[in-house]
C-alpha positions in Angstrom: 99.7 78.3 104.0 96.0 77.1 104.1 93.3 79.1 102.1 91.1 81.1 104.1 87.6 80.0 104.8 85.0 81.4 102.6 82.4 83.4 104.5 78.9 82.7 104.0 77.3 86.0 103.9 74.8 87.9 101.5 78.1 89.5 99.9 79.2 86.1 98.8 77.7 86.4 95.2 78.7 90.4 94.9 81.2 90.5 91.9 83.4 93.4 93.9 83.8 91.1 96.9 84.9 88.1 94.9 87.4 90.3 93.1 88.6 91.7 96.5 88.9 88.3 97.9 90.9 87.2 95.0 93.4 90.1 95.4 94.4 88.6 98.7 96.3 86.1 96.8 99.3 86.7 94.6 102.1 84.3 94.0 101.0 82.1 96.7 101.2 84.9 99.3 98.6 86.3 101.1 98.2 90.0 100.3 95.9 92.3 102.3 95.3 95.9 102.8 94.6 95.0 106.6 97.5 94.0 108.7 97.2 90.6 111.0 97.7 91.2 114.4 101.6 91.4 114.2 101.6 94.2 111.5 102.1 91.8 108.4 100.3 92.2 105.1 101.3 89.2 103.4 104.0 86.8 103.1 104.6 83.5 105.2 104.3 85.1 108.3 100.9 86.5 107.4 98.3 84.8 110.1 94.7 85.2 110.6 93.3 86.0 113.9 93.7 82.7 115.8 91.7 81.4 118.6 92.3 82.6 122.0 94.1 79.8 123.6 94.5 81.5 126.8 91.2 82.6 128.8 91.4 86.7 129.2 91.1 86.2 132.9 94.5 84.2 132.9 96.2 86.7 130.6 94.9 89.6 133.0 96.5 87.5 136.2 99.7 87.1 134.3 99.8 90.6 133.5 99.3 91.8 137.0 102.0 89.2 138.2 104.5 90.5 135.3 103.6 94.2 136.5 104.5 93.4 140.0 107.7 91.7 139.1 108.7 94.6 137.0 108.3 97.1 139.7 110.5 95.2 141.8 112.8 94.1 139.0 116.2 93.7 140.9 114.6 91.8 143.8 113.3 89.2 141.7 116.3 88.8 139.4 118.4 88.6 142.7 116.2 86.4 144.7 113.2 84.7 142.7 115.2 84.3 139.3 113.4 80.6 139.0 110.0 82.5 139.0 110.9 84.9 136.5 112.1 82.2 134.2 109.2 79.9 134.8 106.8 83.1 133.7 109.0 83.7 130.6 108.7 80.1 129.6 105.1 80.6 130.0 105.0 83.5 127.6 105.4 87.0 128.2 101.9 88.9 128.1 102.1 91.2 124.8 101.0 94.3 127.1 104.3 94.2 128.9 106.7 92.4 126.7 108.5 95.6 125.7 109.1 96.5 129.0 110.1 93.1 129.9 112.7 92.2 127.0 114.5 95.6 127.8 114.8 94.4 131.3 116.0 90.8 130.8 118.6 91.7 128.3 119.8 94.5 130.3 118.8 97.1 127.6 117.2 99.4 130.0 120.2 99.6 132.4 122.3 100.4 129.2 119.7 103.0 128.3 119.5 104.6 131.9 123.6 104.7 131.9 123.7 106.3 128.3 120.2 108.5 128.0 121.4 110.6 125.0 124.0 108.2 123.3 121.8 107.2 120.6 120.7 110.5 119.5 124.2 111.5 119.4 125.4 108.2 117.5 122.7 108.6 114.7 123.9 112.2 114.0 127.2 110.8 113.1 128.2 109.9 109.6 129.5 106.2 110.2 131.8 104.4 108.2 130.9 104.4 104.8 131.6 100.9 104.0 129.2 99.8 106.5 126.5 102.6 105.3 126.4 101.2 102.0 125.9 97.7 103.2 123.2 98.6 105.6 121.6 100.8 102.6 121.7 97.5 100.5 119.8 95.1 103.1 117.1 97.4 104.3 114.6 96.4 101.7 115.0 92.9 102.5 114.0 93.3 105.9 110.3 91.8 106.5 109.2 93.5 103.3 105.6 92.7 103.6 105.3 94.0 107.4 103.7 97.6 107.5 106.6 99.1 109.2 109.0 98.2 106.4 106.9 97.7 103.1 107.7 100.5 100.3 110.2 102.3 101.8 108.2 102.9 104.9 109.2 104.8 108.2 110.4 101.4 109.6 113.2 101.4 106.9 114.7 104.7 108.5 114.6 103.8 111.8 116.4 100.4 110.7 118.8 102.2 108.9 119.4 104.5 111.9 119.7 101.7 114.6 122.4 99.7 112.5 124.7 102.8 111.6 124.2 103.4 115.2 125.7 100.2 116.3 128.4 100.0 113.9 129.6 103.1 115.3 129.6 102.2 118.8 131.1 98.9 118.3 133.3 99.7 115.3 135.3 96.7 115.9 132.1 94.4 115.0 130.9 97.1 112.3 127.8 95.9 110.8 126.8 92.2 109.6 124.0 91.4 107.4 122.3 89.0 110.2 122.0 91.8 112.6 119.3 93.3 110.3 116.4 91.3 111.0 117.1 91.1 114.7 117.2 94.8 114.6 113.9 95.1 112.6 112.2 92.4 114.7 113.0 94.3 117.8 111.6 97.5 116.2 108.3 96.1 115.6 108.0 95.8 119.3 109.4 99.1 120.9 110.6 102.7 120.0 113.8 102.7 118.1 116.3 103.6 121.1 115.0 100.9 123.0 115.4 98.6 120.2 119.0 100.0 119.6 119.9 99.2 123.2 118.4 95.5 122.9 120.5 95.1 120.0 123.6 96.3 121.9 122.7 93.9 124.6 122.1 90.9 122.2 125.2 91.4 120.2 127.6 92.3 122.9 126.4 89.7 125.6 124.5 87.2 124.1 125.8 86.6 120.9 129.6 87.6 121.6 131.7 87.1 118.4 128.8 85.6 116.3 129.2 88.6 114.0 133.1 88.9 114.0 135.3 88.4 110.9 135.8 84.4 110.5 132.8 83.7 112.8 134.9 81.4 114.9 132.6 81.5 117.4 129.7 80.5 115.2 131.7 77.5 114.1 132.6 76.4 117.6 128.9 76.7 118.9 128.1 74.5 115.4 130.2 71.7 116.7 128.6 71.8 120.4 125.3 71.8 118.6 126.2 68.5 116.7 128.0 66.8 119.7 124.8 67.7 121.8 122.5 66.0 119.0 124.4 62.9 119.6 122.8 62.7 123.2 119.5 64.0 121.8 118.7 62.1 118.7 121.2 59.4 117.8 119.6 58.9 114.4 119.9 62.3 113.5 123.3 62.5 114.6 124.3 59.3 112.5 122.4 60.8 109.6 124.3 64.0 109.3 127.5 62.4 110.0 127.3 60.0 107.3 126.8 62.7 104.9 129.4 64.8 106.3 127.6 67.6 106.4 129.1 70.7 108.6 126.9 72.4 111.1 127.4 75.7 109.5 125.4 74.3 106.2 122.2 74.4 108.2 122.5 76.3 111.5 124.3 79.7 110.4 120.9 81.5 109.8 119.3 79.7 112.9 121.9 81.1 115.3 122.7 84.5 113.9 119.2 85.4 113.1 117.8 83.8 116.4 115.1 82.3 114.4 113.7 85.3 113.2 113.8 84.1 109.7 112.8 80.5 110.3 110.0 80.1 112.9 106.3 81.3 112.8 105.7 84.6 114.5 104.1 83.3 117.6 106.6 80.7 118.0 109.8 83.3 117.5 107.9 85.5 120.2 108.0 82.7 122.8 111.4 81.6 121.9 112.9 85.4 122.5 111.0 85.5 125.7 113.0 82.5 126.8 116.2 83.4 125.2 116.5 86.8 126.8 115.9 85.3 130.3 118.2 82.2 129.9 120.7 82.8 127.3 122.0 81.5 124.1 121.2 77.8 125.3 117.7 78.4 124.2 119.0 78.8 120.5 120.9 75.4 120.9 117.7 73.8 122.5 115.5 75.1 119.6 118.1 73.7 116.7 118.2 70.6 118.5 114.5 70.2 118.5 114.2 71.2 114.8 117.1 68.6 114.1 115.3 66.0 115.9 112.1 67.0 114.3 113.2 66.9 110.9 115.9 63.7 111.1 115.0 62.1 114.4 113.2 58.8 112.8 114.5 56.2 110.4 111.7 56.9 108.3 112.4 60.6 107.9 116.2 60.2 107.1 115.3 57.6 104.4 113.4 60.4 102.7 117.1 62.2 102.6 119.4 60.1 100.6 121.5 62.9 99.7 122.6 66.2 101.0 120.6 67.9 98.7 117.5 66.5 100.2 118.6 67.0 103.8 119.4 70.5 103.4 115.9 71.0 102.0 114.2 69.4 104.9 116.2 71.4 107.5 115.4 75.0 105.6 111.7 74.1 105.6 111.0 71.9 108.8 107.6 70.6 109.1 105.0 73.1 110.4 103.7 70.9 113.1 107.2 70.8 115.0 107.7 74.6 114.7 104.1 75.7 116.2 104.3 77.6 119.3 103.2 75.4 122.2 104.8 72.0 120.7 108.0 73.6 120.0 108.1 74.8 124.0 107.0 71.4 125.0 109.8 69.6 123.1 112.4 72.4 124.7 111.4 71.6 128.0 111.7 67.8 127.5 115.0 67.7 126.2 117.2 65.5 128.2 120.2 68.0 128.8 121.7 69.6 131.9 123.8 72.5 132.4 126.6 70.1 132.8 126.1 68.9 129.6 126.3 72.4 127.9 129.3 73.3 129.9 131.0 70.3 129.0 130.7 70.3 125.3 131.9 74.1 125.5 135.1 73.2 127.6 135.7 70.4 125.1 135.4 72.2 121.6 137.2 75.1 123.1 140.1 72.6 124.3 139.7 71.0 120.9 140.3 74.3 119.1 143.2 75.4 121.3 145.0 72.0 120.8 144.5 72.4 117.1 145.8 76.2 116.9 148.9 74.8 118.9 149.4 71.9 116.4 149.1 74.2 113.6 151.5 76.7 114.9 154.1 73.9 115.7 153.8 72.4 112.1 154.5 76.2 110.5 157.9 76.6 112.8 160.8 76.5 110.6 163.6 74.4 112.5 166.9 76.0 113.1 169.5 75.8 110.4 166.7 75.3 107.6 166.4 78.2 105.4 
């Protein structure tokens, strides 16, 4: 992260001011007593106020459009979905994001159908095995955000949201990757809404991702790799040559929906699109990152072994993760709905055939003991 620009003011020579300024830096992270606009007090996500890229009058106009849309939500989703999608791609105004996300993912509908269930769930004891795992993970979730720093109130809400989900869907229970998603949602809405958004994301968008074995995630990793061949042959050949399984680089991307990967502004834009368009947005972001990291011969030459390749993929160049650049590249991807559907069906069939083959090879012929 670049150093903050010094201010030319009368206090520059003041020892107290210099001491205060020096305290902003500890171990390479910005540490501040004043949170940034997203609530971060430090760490890689801390960012000073950016220049207003969108004129205030444009933001106000978008807010009015979204309010009209949200007040007639069912009609828009039924008859004007493309308009909703277009506005999500432009970015949802922060003032209406909570309400928009709740409606987009179906969390509001779930809340309306079960108005008191969350309160009932948090009163239950829960499975001791999941409770212990959840408690271990609480301090790891965005520890430099004002909600979660030093056993802040957000940690208690995070515990309750995760516990409630583990009770509601006991078959899935608790998976470590749910924690950053739940924490991310809690930064933008009250606990009950965050809970129902988490339910929608886990049970509708990421079905099978958090189950034992994670077969669905492995299948989607193979789909991602197959789509990469169309999007970036150079990156595809490089990863194939190094025999890198997709799970080595895409697991955290997909399981956490980039909440641990991208700059904060980019995460918000991606979630605006993800909750509207579904899991294919996760694929598209992954493809853009893979292409940006390994899509040119000059880039792959810097990665002679798997070690260098993993380092690059775990720390993508900042310029390809920047909000507008990332969204622009996503929109430019030459992929159709048919491409996604074809690869999905192909991978499902491939796994089915492998399963049948394995079952066949494990069958003992008659007469052999």
